[in-house]
NUBALO-482243 format. One record per residue: y, z, x of N, C-alpha, C in turn; residue in one letter. Coordinates in steps of 0.2 Angstrom, whole numbers, padded with zeros to 4 digits, always signed. Example, Ala and Ser with C-alpha at 12.3 -4.5 7.8 and 13.67 -1.06 7.14 Angstrom:
! residues 2
-0028+0039+0066-0022+0039+0062-0016+0039+0066A-0011+0035+0064-0005+0036+0068+0000+0039+0064S
This chain:
! residues 302
+0037-0025-0091+0038-0026-0084+0032-0023-0080M+0029-0028-0078+0021-0027-0076+0021-0029-0067K+0019-0025-0062+0021-0027-0055+0015-0024-0051A+0014-0027-0047+0006-0026-0043+0009-0025-0037L+0010-0020-0033+0011-0021-0026+0005-0019-0020C+0005-0022-0014-0001-0021-0010+0001-0018-0004F-0004-0014-0001+0000-0013+0006-0003-0005+0007G+0002-0003+0012-0001+0004+0013+0003+0009+0011E-0001+0013+0011-0001+0020+0007+0000+0025+0013V+0003+0029+0015+0001+0035+0023+0007+0041+0020L+0006+0045+0025+0007+0053+0027+0013+0051+0034W+0019+0053+0032+0024+0053+0038+0021+0063+0042D+0020+0063+0047+0018+0069+0050+0025+0071+0053I+0028+0075+0052+0035+0076+0054+0036+0085+0055I+0034+0087+0060+0035+0094+0064+0029+0096+0058D+0023+0094+0059+0014+0097+0057+0018+0094+0047G+0020+0092+0045+0023+0094+0037+0018+0086+0036V+0014+0085+0032+0014+0078+0027+0019+0077+0022D+0023+0071+0025+0027+0068+0019+0024+0062+0016H+0021+0061+0010+0021+0055+0006+0023+0048+0006L+0024+0041+0009+0026+0036+0009+0024+0029+0010G+0026+0025+0014+0022+0018+0014+0028+0013+0011G+0032+0010+0011+0035+0006+0007+0032+0001+0000A+0026+0001+0001+0021-0003-0008+0022+0003-0011P+0019+0011-0008+0020+0014-0013+0026+0017-0016F+0030+0017-0012+0037+0021-0014+0041+0014-0019N+0040+0009-0017+0041+0003-0022+0038+0005-0027L+0031+0004-0027+0028+0006-0037+0030+0012-0038G+0032+0019-0035+0034+0023-0038+0038+0023-0043A+0043+0020-0037+0052+0020-0042+0050+0013-0048H+0047+0008-0047+0046+0004-0052+0041+0010-0058L+0038+0011-0059+0034+0018-0063+0041+0020-0066A+0045+0025-0062+0052+0028-0066+0055+0024-0069K+0056+0018-0066+0060+0013-0070+0059+0013-0077L+0049+0011-0078+0048+0012-0084+0043+0005-0085G+0043+0002-0077+0037-0003-0076+0030-0001-0078A+0025-0005-0080+0019-0005-0079+0016-0005-0071D+0016-0002-0067+0016+0000-0060+0010-0003-0057S+0007-0005-0052+0000-0004-0050-0002-0006-0041A-0004-0004-0041-0005-0003-0032-0011-0005-0030I-0011-0010-0023-0020-0011-0020-0018-0008-0013V-0022-0004-0014-0022-0001-0006-0028+0003-0005T-0029+0004+0000-0037+0008+0003-0035+0016+0007R-0039+0021+0003-0037+0028+0004-0045+0030+0008L-0045+0037+0013-0050+0039+0016-0053+0042+0009G-0060+0044+0011-0063+0050+0007-0060+0057+0009S-0055+0058+0009-0053+0064+0014-0048+0067+0008D-0044+0073+0010-0039+0077+0008-0033+0074+0007D-0032+0071+0013-0025+0066+0011-0025+0062+0006R-0030+0059+0003-0031+0052-0001-0033+0055-0006G-0035+0063-0007-0036+0063-0015-0028+0067-0018R-0024+0070-0012-0019+0072-0013-0013+0064-0015R-0015+0061-0012-0013+0053-0012-0013+0052-0022V-0018+0051-0022-0023+0051-0031-0019+0054-0035L-0019+0060-0034-0015+0066-0038-0010+0064-0039K-0004+0062-0034+0002+0061-0034+0004+0054-0037R-0002+0049-0037+0000+0044-0041+0000+0044-0048M-0005+0051-0051-0007+0050-0056-0001+0053-0059S+0004+0057-0057+0012+0061-0059+0014+0058-0057Q+0015+0052-0055+0020+0046-0055+0018+0043-0061L+0012+0042-0062+0011+0034-0069+0009+0027-0066C+0008+0028-0058+0006+0024-0055-0001+0023-0056I-0003+0015-0059-0009+0012-0061-0014+0014-0055D-0020+0016-0054-0026+0016-0049-0030+0012-0049R-0031+0010-0053-0038+0004-0055-0039-0001-0047Q-0036-0001-0043-0037-0006-0040-0036+0000-0033W-0037+0006-0032-0036+0009-0027-0043+0011-0024V-0044+0009-0018-0050+0009-0016-0053+0016-0012Q-0057+0018-0012-0060+0024-0007-0065+0020+0000T-0062+0025+0007-0065+0022+0011-0070+0028+0013D-0076+0027+0014-0080+0032+0017-0080+0033+0024P-0077+0027+0029-0079+0029+0036-0071+0029+0039E-0065+0026+0036-0059+0028+0038-0054+0033+0034Y-0049+0036+0039-0048+0040+0035-0041+0039+0032P-0035+0040+0027-0030+0039+0025-0026+0038+0029T-0022+0033+0029-0016+0032+0032-0009+0037+0033G-0009+0037+0040-0005+0041+0044-0001+0040+0048Y+0006+0044+0051+0010+0042+0055+0014+0047+0057V+0013+0048+0064+0014+0054+0069+0024+0052+0071T+0029+0055+0067+0034+0054+0067+0037+0062+0075V+0042+0058+0079+0044+0063+0084+0051+0063+0083F+0054+0068+0082+0062+0070+0080+0063+0073+0086L+0071+0069+0089+0073+0071+0095+0079+0077+0094S+0083+0081+0098+0086+0085+0097+0092+0080+0092D+0095+0075+0093+0101+0071+0093+0099+0070+0088A+0090+0069+0083+0090+0067+0076+0085+0060+0076G+0086+0056+0081+0083+0050+0084+0075+0052+0084H+0071+0046+0078+0063+0048+0076+0060+0042+0081A+0057+0044+0084+0051+0039+0086+0045+0040+0081D+0039+0034+0081+0036+0035+0079+0027+0031+0081Y+0022+0034+0079+0017+0030+0080+0014+0029+0072T+0011+0025+0070+0009+0022+0063+0002+0020+0068I-0003+0025+0066-0009+0024+0069-0012+0018+0064H-0018+0014+0070-0022+0011+0067-0031+0015+0065E-0034+0009+0063-0041+0011+0063-0041+0017+0056G-0037+0015+0050-0035+0019+0045-0038+0013+0038V-0039+0017+0033-0041+0016+0029-0037+0010+0025A-0031+0009+0023-0029+0003+0024-0025-0004+0028W-0030-0003+0033-0032-0009+0036-0039-0011+0035D-0040-0009+0031-0048-0011+0029-0048-0014+0018H-0044-0017+0016-0042-0017+0009-0046-0021+0010I-0050-0022+0004-0054-0027+0001-0053-0030-0004E-0054-0037-0004-0052-0042-0012-0058-0043-0012A-0064-0038-0017-0070-0042-0019-0069-0046-0025D-0076-0051-0026-0073-0055-0032-0071-0052-0039P-0074-0046-0039-0072-0041-0047-0065-0040-0047R-0061-0038-0041-0054-0039-0040-0050-0042-0042M-0053-0050-0037-0050-0054-0037-0049-0058-0046V-0055-0058-0049-0055-0059-0057-0050-0055-0061D-0051-0049-0059-0045-0045-0064-0038-0046-0064E-0037-0046-0056-0030-0048-0056-0030-0056-0058I-0032-0060-0055-0031-0068-0059-0032-0066-0068R-0032-0064-0072-0034-0063-0077-0026-0058-0080G-0024-0055-0077-0018-0053-0077-0010-0056-0076T-0007-0055-0082-0001-0060-0080+0006-0054-0080E+0006-0056-0071+0013-0052-0069+0020-0054-0068L+0025-0050-0070+0029-0052-0067+0032-0052-0061D+0029-0047-0058+0030-0048-0050+0024-0047-0046V+0022-0050-0041+0019-0047-0034+0023-0046-0028F+0023-0040-0027+0025-0037-0020+0021-0035-0015C+0024-0037-0008+0019-0037-0003+0026-0036+0004F+0022-0034+0008+0027-0033+0016+0021-0036+0020G+0024-0036+0028+0023-0037+0034+0016-0032+0038T+0019-0025+0037+0017-0021+0040+0007-0022+0039L+0004-0023+0030-0002-0022+0029-0006-0029+0032A-0001-0033+0035-0006-0039+0038-0009-0038+0045Q-0005-0032+0048-0006-0030+0054-0017-0033+0055R-0018-0029+0050-0027-0031+0052-0029-0036+0047S-0036-0039+0052-0037-0047+0051-0041-0044+0040P-0045-0039+0041-0049-0039+0034-0041-0038+0029R-0035-0033+0030-0030-0034+0023-0027-0037+0022S-0024-0043+0028-0022-0048+0026-0027-0054+0025R-0033-0055+0025-0038-0059+0023-0037-0058+0013E-0039-0053+0014-0037-0049+0005-0030-0051+0001S-0025-0051+0006-0019-0052+0002-0020-0060+0003L-0021-0062+0006-0023-0071+0005-0025-0074-0001I-0031-0069-0001-0035-0072-0009-0032-0070-0013R-0027-0063-0015-0026-0061-0020-0022-0067-0022L-0017-0068-0016-0009-0072-0018-0013-0080-0021L-0019-0083-0018-0022-0089-0022-0023-0088-0027D-0026-0083-0032-0027-0081-0036-0021-0077-0041N-0018-0075-0041-0012-0070-0044-0007-0075-0048V-0006-0073-0055-0003-0075-0060+0004-0071-0058Q+0009-0073-0056+0015-0067-0054+0023-0073-0055A+0027-0071-0062+0033-0074-0061+0036-0073-0057A+0036-0068-0052+0040-0069-0045+0036-0065-0038H+0035-0069-0034+0032-0064-0028+0035-0062-0021V+0036-0055-0021+0043-0054-0018+0042-0049-0011F+0045-0053-0007+0041-0052+0001+0048-0047+0003Y+0045-0041+0004+0050-0035+0010+0048-0036+0016D+0051-0038+0021+0052-0041+0026+0048-0035+0031V+0052-0028+0030+0047-0020+0033+0045-0025+0037N+0049-0025+0044+0046-0025+0052+0047-0019+0055L+0039-0019+0058+0036-0010+0060+0036-0012+0068R+0037-0007+0075+0034-0007+0081+0034-0017+0082Q+0027-0017+0083+0025-0024+0086+0020-0027+0079N+0021-0024+0073+0015-0028+0069+0019-0035+0065Y+0019-0039+0067+0021-0044+0064+0020-0050+0071Y+0021-0055+0067+0021-0064+0071+0026-0067+0068T+0027-0072+0072+0030-0079+0068+0025-0083+0061E+0019-0083+0065+0014-0084+0059+0014-0082+0051D+0012-0075+0053+0012-0070+0047+0020-0070+0044I+0025-0069+0049+0032-0070+0043+0033-0080+0042V+0029-0083+0043+0032-0088+0040+0027-0091+0034R+0019-0089+0035+0015-0088+0029+0020-0085+0022W+0021-0079+0024+0024-0075+0020+0031-0077+0016S+0033-0080+0021+0039-0084+0015+0038-0090+0011L+0034-0093+0014+0031-0098+0012+0030-0099+0004D+0025-0091+0004+0021-0088-0003+0028-0085-0008R+0032-0082-0004+0038-0081-0010+0041-0084-0012S+0045-0080-0019+0050-0084-0021+0056-0077-0021T+0055-0072-0020+0062-0068-0018+0061-0065-0011I+0065-0065-0008+0065-0062+0001+0070-0056+0000L+0066-0049+0003+0071-0046+0006+0071-0043+0012K+0076-0042+0016+0075-0039+0023+0081-0035+0024L+0083-0033+0030+0089-0028+0030+0093-0035+0037N+0099-0029+0038+0101-0033+0042+0100-0034+0049D+0096-0029+0050+0093-0031+0057+0087-0036+0059D+0084-0036+0053+0078-0039+0053+0079-0044+0052E+0086-0049+0050+0089-0055+0050+0091-0057+0056S+0092-0054+0060+0093-0056+0066+0087-0057+0071V+0083-0053+0070+0077-0056+0074+0074-0061+0070V+0073-0060+0063+0071-0068+0061+0074-0074+0064L+0080-0073+0062+0085-0079+0063+0082-0082+0071D+0082-0077+0076+0078-0081+0085+0074-0082+0084R+0069-0079+0079+0063-0081+0080+0061-0086+0076M+0064-0089+0070+0063-0094+0067+0067-0099+0070L+0073-0098+0071+0076-0104+0072+0080-0106+0079Y+0077-0098+0083+0080-0100+0091+0086-0098+0092G+0090-0096+0086+0098-0095+0085+0100-0088+0091S+0103-0091+0095+0109-0084+0100+0113-0082+0098A+0117-0084+0092+0124-0085+0088+0120-0083+0081D+0120-0077+0080+0118-0075+0071+0124-0075+0065Y+0123-0079+0061+0127-0081+0056+0125-0079+0049D+0125-0076+0045+0119-0073+0041+0119-0081+0033E+0126-0081+0032+0125-0087+0028+0123-0094+0030S+0122-0095+0038+0117-0101+0038+0111-0098+0038R+0109-0093+0042+0103-0091+0041+0098-0092+0035F+0103-0088+0029+0098-0087+0024+0100-0095+0018T+0104-0098+0021+0104-0105+0018+0098-0109+0020S+0096-0109+0027+0090-0111+0031+0083-0111+0027A+0084-0103+0027+0079-0099+0025+0077-0100+0016L+0081-0103+0012+0082-0104+0004+0078-0112+0005I+0082-0116+0009+0080-0123+0010+0072-0126+0013D+0072-0120+0018+0065-0124+0020+0060-0119+0019E+0061-0112+0014+0054-0110+0010+0054-0110+0001F+0060-0113+0000+0059-0115-0007+0061-0108-0010G+0064-0102-0006+0065-0096-0010+0070-0098-0017L+0070-0091-0023+0075-0091-0027+0080-0088-0024D+0078-0081-0021+0083-0077-0019+0082-0076-0013I+0085-0072-0009+0088-0071-0003+0092-0065-0004A+0088-0057-0001+0096-0052+0000+0094-0050+0007I+0098-0047+0006+0099-0046+0016+0104-0038+0016V+0101-0032+0015+0103-0025+0013+0105-0024+0021T+0113-0020+0019+0115-0018+0027+0118-0010+0025K+0112-0006+0024+0113+0003+0024+0119+0004+0019G+0123+0007+0020+0129+0009+0019+0137+0004+0016P+0133-0001+0021+0139-0007+0020+0138-0011+0014E+0132-0010+0010+0129-0013+0005+0125-0018+0004G+0125-0023+0000+0120-0030+0002+0124-0034+0002C+0121-0042+0003+0121-0047-0001+0116-0051-0004S+0116-0054-0010+0111-0058-0012+0113-0065-0012V+0108-0069-0009+0110-0078-0009+0105-0081-0014Y+0107-0083-0017+0104-0090-0023+0105-0098-0018T+0103-0103-0020+0106-0110-0019+0112-0112-0022D+0112-0108-0027+0119-0110-0030+0124-0103-0028E+0124-0099-0027+0130-0092-0028+0128-0089-0021A+0133-0083-0020+0130-0078-0013+0138-0072-0017V+0132-0067-0017+0138-0062-0019+0137-0056-0016T+0143-0054-0013+0141-0046-0009+0144-0041-0015H+0141-0036-0013+0142-0029-0014+0143-0025-0008W+0149-0022-0011+0152-0015-0004+0145-0009-0005A+0146-0007-0001+0144+0001+0001+0146+0006-0007G+0142+0010-0007+0145+0017-0011+0147+0022-0006I+0151+0025-0008+0153+0031-0002+0149+0037-0005P+0146+0041-0004+0142+0046-0003+0138+0051+0003G+0138+0057+0001+0134+0060+0008+0130+0057+0009P+0126+0057+0014+0119+0054+0016+0113+0060+0016V+0109+0061+0012+0105+0067+0014+0099+0064+0019A+0095+0059+0017+0091+0054+0020+0090+0048+0016D+0087+0043+0021+0088+0038+0019+0082+0036+0020T+0076+0038+0019+0069+0037+0017+0069+0034+0011V+0064+0030+0008+0063+0028+0002+0073+0024-0003G+0076+0023-0001+0082+0021-0002+0081+0013-0002A+0079+0010+0003+0077+0001+0003+0072+0000-0003G+0067+0001-0003+0062+0001-0010+0066+0004-0016D+0067+0011-0014+0073+0009-0022+0077+0005-0025A+0080+0003-0018+0083-0005-0021+0079-0010-0022F+0075-0012-0020+0071-0018-0021+0068-0014-0029S+0066-0009-0031+0063-0009-0038+0067-0009-0042A+0074-0006-0041+0082-0007-0047+0082-0015-0047G+0082-0020-0041+0085-0026-0042+0077-0029-0047F+0073-0030-0045+0066-0032-0047+0065-0029-0053L+0068-0023-0057+0069-0022-0064+0074-0022-0068W+0080-0027-0066+0085-0030-0071+0084-0036-0069K+0081-0039-0065+0081-0047-0063+0075-0050-0070L+0069-0043-0071+0065-0046-0075+0068-0044-0081R+0072-0040-0083+0074-0036-0091+0079-0042-0093R+0080-0047-0087+0087-0052-0091+0094-0055-0085G+0094-0048-0080+0100-0047-0079+0100-0053-0072D+0107-0056-0070+0110-0061-0067+0108-0056-0060S+0106-0061-0053+0103-0059-0046+0111-0055-0045P+0116-0055-0047+0121-0052-0045+0123-0046-0050A+0121-0045-0055+0121-0036-0056+0112-0033-0057A+0109-0037-0055+0102-0033-0053+0104-0030-0048A+0107-0036-0042+0109-0032-0035+0115-0026-0037A+0119-0025-0041+0125-0020-0044+0120-0014-0045D+0116-0014-0049+0112-0009-0052+0108-0007-0045F+0104-0010-0041+0100-0010-0035+0102-0006-0031A+0112-0008-0028+0115-0003-0022+0114+0003-0025N+0118+0005-0032+0119+0010-0035+0112+0016-0036R+0105+0013-0036+0099+0016-0037+0098+0018-0029L+0099+0013-0025+0097+0015-0017+0102+0019-0014G+0108+0021-0018+0114+0024-0015+0111+0031-0015T+0111+0032-0024+0108+0037-0026+0101+0041-0023F+0098+0037-0020+0091+0039-0017+0094+0044-0011V+0098+0041-0006+0101+0041-0001+0103+0049+0000S+0107+0049-0006+0109+0055-0006+0105+0063-0010T+0100+0059-0009+0093+0066-0011+0090+0067-0006H+0084+0071-0004+0080+0073-0001+0074+0070-0003T+0070+0066+0001+0063+0062+0001+0064+0056-0003G+0059+0052-0003+0059+0045-0004+0059+0043-0012A+0056+0048-0016+0055+0049-0023+0059+0056-0028I+0068+0053-0027+0072+0057-0031+0069+0058-0038A+0072+0064-0042+0073+0063-0048+0078+0059-0052D+0078+0055-0055+0084+0053-0057+0090+0055-0059Y+0098+0053-0061+0099+0057-0064+0100+0055-0072S+0106+0059-0076+0105+0054-0082+0110+0048-0082P+0115+0045-0077+0117+0040-0078+0113+0036-0073E+0110+0037-0071+0105+0033-0065+0099+0030-0074I+0098+0034-0077+0094+0032-0082+0095+0026-0086I+0103+0029-0090+0105+0027-0093+0106+0019-0091E+0111+0018-0085+0111+0010-0082+0105+0006-0081L+0098+0010-0080+0092+0007-0080+0090+0004-0088A+0093+0007-0092+0091+0005-0099+0096-0001-0101A+0100-0001-0098+0104-0005-0101+0101-0012-0101R+0102-0016-0109+0104-0023-0108+0106-0027-0104T+0106-0034-0104+0111-0037-0103+0116-0037-0105P+0114-0041-0115+0119-0038-0118+0123-0031-0120E+0118-0026-0118+0123-0020-0118+0128-0019-0115M+0129-0022-0108+0131-0020-0101+0137-0027-0103A+0135-0032-0106+0141-0037-0108+0147-0033-0114S
């Protein structure tokens, strides 16, 4: 499986300690851990944080061929403030390297010549005109069986135009239950949210193959134009939820491209996301059970 992720790689700074993340990075890392040929298009600063990102990418077997180094802007970072009750407030700093991702002719030609199983992107990396123009250029040229859009709304870094354009370019959509309510109000002016009606409207309007609504400990729902599947959450002690949604996305894409049905892919994704949430950090070492489930083919499962 060949996967290419586009967007932000950043450090969350919590109590003065750096924690590597960013949805595209976490997704790419989990895809690589599952066995995919995983690459990322991003931009890092020419600084210590950028060098540490490159080292970690090598350790995780993420292809770095389209990772850029910026001589002017720093590697992306987020300042996280934790209250005594554990509530997190954060500032996603602007004027950082991933706001200036470039899609030069050489990169466009290389990516155009690469047959991908999936191209993955989100909303946050489109907050700057430079990176958004580069994403548009790449999507105009990419050859991918699926285009995966993780809505991933952050602060005020989204507009209806960006969301509509992103939906129009996607075949698979993933969003959480809170984001569903926001998008239903934004796109359809709905005062009373109904998940089934909302997802049906999205599939009809934007020609999506699959729409996934994740619900944290309550599980997930997967919609196609033919069926809907609801998966209950899997009980377990939650260490932290950082990266759990990205692990879910990786698990779903991995199984789908190996020939599983959307329902079976969601089952594994649910298990992988829950597993990550029971461990500290976004990229946990997989258990033997997760490794065995990931390796199963549809024939073995039946």
